[in-house]
C-alpha positions in Angstrom: 28.9 -20.7 22.5 26.7 -19.8 25.5 26.0 -16.4 24.0 24.7 -17.9 20.8 22.4 -20.3 22.7 21.2 -17.5 24.9 20.6 -15.2 21.9 18.8 -18.0 20.0 16.6 -18.8 23.0 15.9 -15.1 23.6 14.9 -14.7 19.9 12.5 -17.6 20.2 11.0 -16.2 23.3 10.5 -12.8 21.6 8.9 -14.5 18.6 6.6 -16.6 20.8 5.5 -13.4 22.5 5.1 -11.5 19.2 3.0 -14.3 17.7 1.1 -15.0 20.9 2.3 -18.6 21.2 2.1 -19.9 24.8 1.1 -23.5 24.2 3.2 -26.5 23.1 1.1 -27.4 20.1 -1.0 -25.3 17.6 -3.9 -26.6 15.5 -4.5 -26.1 11.8 -6.7 -23.1 12.4 -3.9 -21.3 14.4 -1.3 -22.4 11.9 -3.4 -20.9 9.1 -4.0 -17.7 11.0 -0.2 -17.2 11.6 0.9 -18.1 8.0 -2.0 -17.2 5.7 -2.3 -20.8 4.4 -5.8 -22.0 3.7 -7.1 -24.8 5.9 -8.2 -26.9 2.9 -4.6 -26.8 1.5 -3.1 -27.7 4.9 -5.5 -30.6 5.4 -4.9 -31.8 1.8 -1.1 -31.7 2.3 -1.4 -33.6 5.7 -3.6 -36.2 4.1 -1.1 -36.7 1.2 1.8 -36.6 3.7 3.3 -33.5 1.9 2.9 -31.1 4.8 6.0 -29.0 5.6 6.0 -29.9 9.3 5.6 -33.0 11.4 2.0 -33.5 12.5 0.8 -35.0 15.8 -2.8 -36.2 16.0 -4.7 -35.8 19.3 -7.9 -37.6 18.7 -8.7 -36.9 15.1 -7.4 -33.4 15.1 -3.9 -32.6 13.7 -1.5 -30.4 15.6 2.0 -29.0 15.0 4.6 -28.6 17.8 5.4 -25.0 18.5 9.1 -25.8 18.4 8.8 -27.3 14.9 6.7 -24.3 13.8 9.3 -21.8 15.2 12.2 -23.6 13.4 10.2 -23.6 10.1 9.0 -20.0 10.6 12.5 -18.7 11.4 14.0 -20.5 8.4 11.4 -19.1 6.0 11.7 -15.5 7.4 15.5 -15.4 7.4 17.0 -13.1 4.8 18.2 -14.9 1.7 21.9 -15.0 1.3 23.4 -13.7 -1.9 24.7 -16.3 -4.3 27.7 -15.6 -6.2 27.7 -16.4 -9.9 30.6 -16.6 -12.3 30.2 -13.7 -14.7 31.1 -14.5 -18.3 34.0 -12.4 -19.7 
């Protein structure tokens, strides 16, 4: 189990370095730069409480925790698993 945790932590560290993430939170502008989402769409989804990640407000500005972002990013970029379907005879 220790190898899995170590491997997971190592992968996160590599991803942080690759994406240039050294802070604990990222703002909407940084989120958009990393994902290609438009800021207006992100703000609209936050306002309507439909945003894909938990949001923390510091003052009036919304932020996303880097840990939450990494979980979401890794989940979205993981290869899709093949789904087996029953074939009709």
